[in-house]
FIKOLZA-1660 file (N, C-alpha, C; in steps of 0.1 Angstrom, whole numbers, plus 5000, padded with zeros to 4 digits):
% residues 102
   i   px   py   pz ch aa at
   1 6545 3941 5476  A  V  N
   1 6543 3931 5464  A  V CA
   1 6552 3917 5474  A  V  C
   2 6548 3904 5472  A  D  N
   2 6553 3893 5478  A  D CA
   2 6565 3884 5475  A  D  C
   3 6565 3875 5482  A  G  N
   3 6575 3870 5479  A  G CA
   3 6578 3861 5464  A  G  C
   4 6570 3861 5456  A  D  N
   4 6573 3855 5444  A  D CA
   4 6571 3869 5431  A  D  C
   5 6569 3882 5439  A  G  N
   5 6569 3894 5427  A  G CA
   5 6555 3902 5425  A  G  C
   6 6540 3889 5429  A  S  N
   6 6526 3895 5429  A  S CA
   6 6524 3906 5439  A  S  C
   7 6513 3916 5429  A  A  N
   7 6509 3927 5438  A  A CA
   7 6502 3919 5449  A  A  C
   8 6504 3929 5463  A  V  N
   8 6488 3928 5472  A  V CA
   8 6484 3938 5478  A  V  C
   9 6468 3939 5475  A  D  N
   9 6466 3949 5480  A  D CA
   9 6458 3948 5490  A  D  C
  10 6461 3957 5500  A  V  N
  10 6450 3960 5515  A  V CA
  10 6442 3971 5519  A  V  C
  11 6426 3966 5518  A  Q  N
  11 6416 3973 5523  A  Q CA
  11 6414 3974 5535  A  Q  C
  12 6414 3987 5542  A  V  N
  12 6406 3985 5560  A  V CA
  12 6391 3993 5561  A  V  C
  13 6386 3984 5565  A  V  N
  13 6368 3990 5561  A  V CA
  13 6363 3988 5573  A  V  C
  14 6357 4001 5579  A  L  N
  14 6350 4007 5595  A  L CA
  14 6335 3996 5592  A  L  C
  15 6331 3989 5593  A  A  N
  15 6317 3982 5589  A  A CA
  15 6310 3987 5601  A  A  C
  16 6293 3988 5594  A  G  N
  16 6284 3992 5606  A  G CA
  16 6287 4004 5620  A  G  C
  17 6279 3998 5624  A  D  N
  17 6282 4009 5642  A  D CA
  17 6292 4007 5646  A  D  C
  18 6300 4017 5647  A  F  N
  18 6314 4015 5657  A  F CA
  18 6311 4012 5673  A  F  C
  19 6298 4015 5671  A  R  N
  19 6294 4009 5691  A  R CA
  19 6289 3998 5692  A  R  C
  20 6287 3989 5683  A  R  N
  20 6285 3973 5684  A  R CA
  20 6298 3967 5679  A  R  C
  21 6302 3956 5689  A  A  N
  21 6314 3950 5684  A  A CA
  21 6314 3939 5674  A  A  C
  22 6304 3939 5665  A  A  N
  22 6297 3929 5660  A  A CA
  22 6300 3928 5649  A  A  C
  23 6299 3946 5644  A  D  N
  23 6302 3950 5633  A  D CA
  23 6317 3955 5630  A  D  C
  24 6323 3957 5639  A  G  N
  24 6338 3958 5636  A  G CA
  24 6348 3965 5623  A  G  C
  25 6365 3959 5626  A  V  N
  25 6372 3964 5617  A  V CA
  25 6369 3951 5605  A  V  C
  26 6371 3955 5593  A  H  N
  26 6371 3941 5583  A  H CA
  26 6386 3951 5573  A  H  C
  27 6398 3937 5574  A  V  N
  27 6409 3940 5569  A  V CA
  27 6411 3929 5557  A  V  C
  28 6408 3937 5541  A  L  N
  28 6410 3925 5532  A  L CA
  28 6425 3927 5528  A  L  C
  29 6433 3915 5530  A  V  N
  29 6442 3914 5522  A  V CA
  29 6438 3905 5505  A  V  C
  30 6443 3910 5501  A  V  N
  30 6440 3905 5484  A  V CA
  30 6455 3906 5476  A  V  C
  31 6463 3889 5476  A  D  N
  31 6475 3887 5473  A  D CA
  31 6472 3882 5451  A  D  C
  32 6475 3890 5445  A  H  N
  32 6474 3886 5429  A  H CA
  32 6484 3875 5427  A  H  C
  33 6492 3867 5435  A  G  N
  33 6496 3854 5432  A  G CA
  33 6490 3846 5425  A  G  C
  34 6493 3835 5430  A  P  N
  34 6489 3824 5423  A  P CA
  34 6474 3814 5430  A  P  C
  35 6476 3823 5440  A  G  N
  35 6466 3815 5448  A  G CA
  35 6465 3802 5458  A  G  C
  36 6455 3800 5467  A  I  N
  36 6457 3791 5474  A  I CA
  36 6444 3781 5470  A  I  C
  37 6448 3771 5469  A  P  N
  37 6440 3756 5461  A  P CA
  37 6425 3754 5473  A  P  C
  38 6415 3750 5468  A  E  N
  38 6405 3748 5478  A  E CA
  38 6411 3737 5488  A  E  C
  39 6417 3731 5484  A  S  N
  39 6423 3714 5490  A  S CA
  39 6431 3720 5502  A  S  C
  40 6437 3731 5501  A  E  N
  40 6453 3738 5512  A  E CA
  40 6444 3749 5521  A  E  C
  41 6433 3751 5517  A  R  N
  41 6427 3767 5525  A  R CA
  41 6427 3763 5543  A  R  C
  42 6423 3755 5550  A  E  N
  42 6426 3752 5562  A  E CA
  42 6439 3745 5568  A  E  C
  43 6446 3740 5561  A  R  N
  43 6458 3741 5557  A  R CA
  43 6472 3749 5564  A  R  C
  44 6464 3757 5554  A  V  N
  44 6477 3774 5556  A  V CA
  44 6475 3776 5566  A  V  C
  45 6466 3774 5574  A  F  N
  45 6467 3780 5592  A  F CA
  45 6473 3772 5606  A  F  C
  46 6482 3763 5599  A  D  N
  46 6484 3755 5607  A  D CA
  46 6503 3758 5603  A  D  C
  47 6508 3758 5617  A  R  N
  47 6524 3766 5618  A  R CA
  47 6530 3753 5607  A  R  C
  48 6540 3761 5600  A  F  N
  48 6549 3756 5586  A  F CA
  48 6543 3743 5581  A  F  C
  49 6532 3753 5577  A  A  N
  49 6524 3744 5565  A  A CA
  49 6529 3754 5557  A  A  C
  50 6531 3749 5538  A  R  N
  50 6536 3753 5527  A  R CA
  50 6527 3744 5520  A  R  C
  51 6525 3752 5506  A  P  N
  51 6520 3747 5494  A  P CA
  51 6528 3735 5489  A  P  C
  52 6521 3724 5488  A  D  N
  52 6527 3714 5480  A  D CA
  52 6533 3717 5466  A  D  C
  53 6529 3726 5461  A  S  N
  53 6532 3729 5445  A  S CA
  53 6553 3736 5452  A  S  C
  54 6559 3725 5437  A  G  N
  54 6570 3732 5437  A  G CA
  54 6574 3745 5438  A  G  C
  55 6570 3752 5429  A  R  N
  55 6567 3769 5425  A  R CA
  55 6568 3773 5439  A  R  C
  56 6558 3776 5442  A  D  N
  56 6553 3780 5457  A  D CA
  56 6566 3775 5470  A  D  C
  57 6570 3763 5470  A  R  N
  57 6583 3760 5480  A  R CA
  57 6592 3771 5475  A  R  C
  58 6599 3771 5460  A  A  N
  58 6606 3774 5457  A  A CA
  58 6608 3796 5461  A  A  C
  59 6596 3799 5461  A  S  N
  59 6596 3815 5464  A  S CA
  59 6598 3819 5477  A  S  C
  60 6598 3806 5491  A  G  N
  60 6608 3805 5505  A  G CA
  60 6588 3806 5516  A  G  C
  61 6601 3809 5529  A  G  N
  61 6585 3813 5537  A  G CA
  61 6586 3797 5546  A  G  C
  62 6582 3803 5557  A  A  N
  62 6588 3794 5565  A  A CA
  62 6572 3787 5572  A  A  C
  63 6561 3791 5566  A  G  N
  63 6549 3789 5566  A  G CA
  63 6541 3792 5579  A  G  C
  64 6548 3800 5583  A  L  N
  64 6542 3807 5598  A  L CA
  64 6531 3820 5596  A  L  C
  65 6535 3827 5582  A  G  N
  65 6525 3837 5582  A  G CA
  65 6508 3840 5590  A  G  C
  66 6500 3828 5580  A  L  N
  66 6486 3827 5585  A  L CA
  66 6484 3823 5595  A  L  C
  67 6496 3811 5599  A  A  N
  67 6492 3805 5614  A  A CA
  67 6496 3821 5624  A  A  C
  68 6499 3830 5626  A  I  N
  68 6504 3839 5634  A  I CA
  68 6490 3851 5632  A  I  C
  69 6488 3852 5622  A  V  N
  69 6477 3862 5618  A  V CA
  69 6467 3854 5623  A  V  C
  70 6463 3842 5622  A  R  N
  70 6451 3834 5631  A  R CA
  70 6451 3838 5646  A  R  C
  71 6463 3836 5653  A  E  N
  71 6467 3835 5667  A  E CA
  71 6465 3849 5670  A  E  C
  72 6466 3858 5662  A  V  N
  72 6464 3873 5664  A  V CA
  72 6452 3879 5665  A  V  C
  73 6443 3876 5655  A  V  N
  73 6434 3882 5652  A  V CA
  73 6423 3872 5666  A  V  C
  74 6425 3859 5665  A  S  N
  74 6420 3851 5677  A  S CA
  74 6418 3859 5692  A  S  C
  75 6432 3858 5695  A  S  N
  75 6431 3869 5701  A  S CA
  75 6426 3882 5710  A  S  C
  76 6420 3884 5697  A  H  N
  76 6413 3896 5699  A  H CA
  76 6397 3894 5697  A  H  C
  77 6394 3883 5698  A  D  N
  77 6379 3873 5692  A  D CA
  77 6373 3879 5680  A  D  C
  78 6386 3881 5669  A  G  N
  78 6384 3885 5656  A  G CA
  78 6381 3863 5650  A  G  C
  79 6380 3868 5633  A  E  N
  79 6378 3860 5628  A  E CA
  79 6385 3860 5614  A  E  C
  80 6393 3846 5606  A  V  N
  80 6397 3851 5599  A  V CA
  80 6393 3840 5587  A  V  C
  81 6390 3844 5575  A  Q  N
  81 6389 3830 5565  A  Q CA
  81 6392 3833 5548  A  Q  C
  82 6389 3829 5544  A  I  N
  82 6400 3826 5527  A  I CA
  82 6381 3827 5520  A  I  C
  83 6388 3841 5512  A  L  N
  83 6377 3842 5504  A  L CA
  83 6378 3835 5488  A  L  C
  84 6365 3835 5480  A  E  N
  84 6372 3836 5465  A  E CA
  84 6376 3842 5459  A  E  C
  85 6386 3843 5450  A  T  N
  85 6391 3857 5446  A  T CA
  85 6391 3853 5428  A  T  C
  86 6379 3856 5424  A  P  N
  86 6381 3856 5406  A  P CA
  86 6390 3855 5401  A  P  C
  87 6394 3849 5393  A  G  N
  87 6407 3847 5382  A  G CA
  87 6418 3845 5391  A  G  C
  88 6421 3840 5396  A  G  N
  88 6432 3836 5408  A  G CA
  88 6436 3850 5418  A  G  C
  89 6447 3844 5425  A  G  N
  89 6449 3852 5439  A  G CA
  89 6440 3844 5448  A  G  C
  90 6446 3847 5462  A  A  N
  90 6439 3848 5473  A  A CA
  90 6432 3861 5483  A  A  C
  91 6421 3861 5486  A  T  N
  91 6419 3868 5496  A  T CA
  91 6412 3867 5507  A  T  C
  92 6423 3870 5519  A  I  N
  92 6424 3868 5535  A  I CA
  92 6417 3879 5541  A  I  C
  93 6404 3874 5549  A  K  N
  93 6398 3888 5551  A  K CA
  93 6398 3885 5570  A  K  C
  94 6400 3895 5572  A  M  N
  94 6399 3892 5588  A  M CA
  94 6390 3905 5597  A  M  C
  95 6382 3900 5607  A  V  N
  95 6373 3904 5608  A  V CA
  95 6376 3911 5626  A  V  C
  96 6385 3923 5625  A  L  N
  96 6382 3925 5645  A  L CA
  96 6374 3930 5648  A  L  C
  97 6366 3927 5660  A  P  N
  97 6355 3934 5665  A  P CA
  97 6357 3942 5678  A  P  C
  98 6353 3956 5673  A  I  N
  98 6356 3973 5683  A  I CA
  98 6340 3974 5689  A  I  C
  99 6342 3985 5700  A  A  N
  99 6332 3989 5705  A  A CA
  99 6340 3998 5709  A  A  C
 100 6331 4010 5711  A  V  N
 100 6337 4026 5715  A  V CA
 100 6327 4030 5726  A  V  C
 101 6327 4029 5738  A  E  N
 101 6316 4035 5748  A  E CA
 101 6321 4050 5749  A  E  C
 102 6303 4054 5746  A  L  N
 102 6303 4070 5745  A  L CA
 102 6296 4073 5760  A  L  C
% end
């Protein structure tokens, strides 16, 4: 459950061949709250960025969460993106490359 009381699902998938870093681990965080407007999607990765909506501001938060996520994932040569979520909410997809030497 997130700050506004809506459900959050987390899925972790090992994609493809674990010996190739390009496949990696995919982590999906699906938030069933009000979602992130298209116009805000790049800005939410900035430090201290918070939605302009009064309702979202009232739920608290410093606006650091996704900025920290992007920095941590990038430090592991991964990527973060916001996916379309039919019916509202937001899905954050993180791809972390891994390679196992055999």
